[in-house]
C-alpha positions as CSV (number, residue, x, y, z in Angstrom):
1,M,378.7,170.3,44.8
2,Q,376.1,172.2,42.8
3,V,372.7,172.5,44.4
4,Q,369.4,173.2,42.5
5,L,366.2,174.2,44.1
6,S,362.8,175.1,42.5
7,Y,360.3,177.5,44.1
8,T,356.6,178.1,43.1
9,F,354.9,181.5,43.6
10,G,351.3,182.6,43.6
11,S,351.9,184.9,40.6
12,S,354.5,185.7,38.0
13,Q,355.0,189.1,39.6
14,Q,356.1,187.5,42.9
15,A,358.4,185.2,41.1
16,N,360.1,188.0,39.2
17,R,360.5,190.0,42.4
18,F,362.2,187.0,44.0
19,V,364.6,186.7,41.0
20,N,365.4,190.4,41.2
21,A,366.0,190.2,44.9
22,L,368.6,187.4,44.3
23,R,370.5,189.4,41.8
24,N,372.1,191.5,44.5
25,W,371.7,189.0,47.4
26,A,374.4,189.4,50.0
27,I,374.2,185.9,51.5
28,A,375.5,183.8,48.6
29,D,376.3,183.9,45.0
30,V,373.2,182.2,43.3
31,D,371.9,181.9,39.8
32,A,368.1,182.4,39.6
33,R,365.9,182.0,36.5
34,L,362.3,181.5,35.7
35,H,361.7,177.8,35.3
36,R,358.9,175.9,33.4
37,T,356.2,178.5,34.0
38,S,356.3,182.2,34.7
39,D,355.5,181.6,38.4
40,S,358.3,179.0,39.0
41,V,361.9,179.9,39.8
42,K,365.0,177.6,39.7
43,V,367.9,178.6,41.9
44,S,371.3,177.0,41.7
45,Y,374.4,177.6,43.8
46,R,377.6,175.9,44.9
47,Y,377.4,174.2,48.3
48,A,380.2,175.0,50.7
49,D,381.7,171.7,51.6
50,Q,383.0,173.0,54.9
51,G,380.4,172.4,57.6
52,F,376.8,173.7,57.7
53,D,375.7,175.8,54.7
54,P,372.7,178.0,55.6
55,T,372.0,179.0,52.0
56,C,369.0,176.7,51.5
57,A,367.3,177.9,54.7
58,A,367.9,181.6,53.8
59,L,366.5,181.0,50.3
60,D,363.4,179.3,51.8
61,E,362.9,182.3,54.0
62,L,363.3,184.8,51.2
63,A,360.9,182.9,49.0
64,A,358.3,182.9,51.7
65,E,358.6,186.7,52.0
66,Y,357.6,186.8,48.3
67,G,354.8,184.3,48.7
68,G,356.7,181.3,47.4
69,S,357.6,177.8,48.6
70,E,360.0,175.1,47.6
71,E,358.6,172.6,45.1
72,K,358.4,169.1,46.5
């Protein structure tokens, strides 16, 4: 199953740093791109159908490190 999440940041610089951090992210293979505006990022990844998948929680934590939060 494909999962897509959107994150909003305080500035375009923070959003770009988040995208760059995900390019070599060791936790999961994700696709991250700027979305709608320069301070919004869309992340997509394939959900592991076997048990609990911690990817979403890890993405939320990483986004928070860069001043971002998931769009509601």
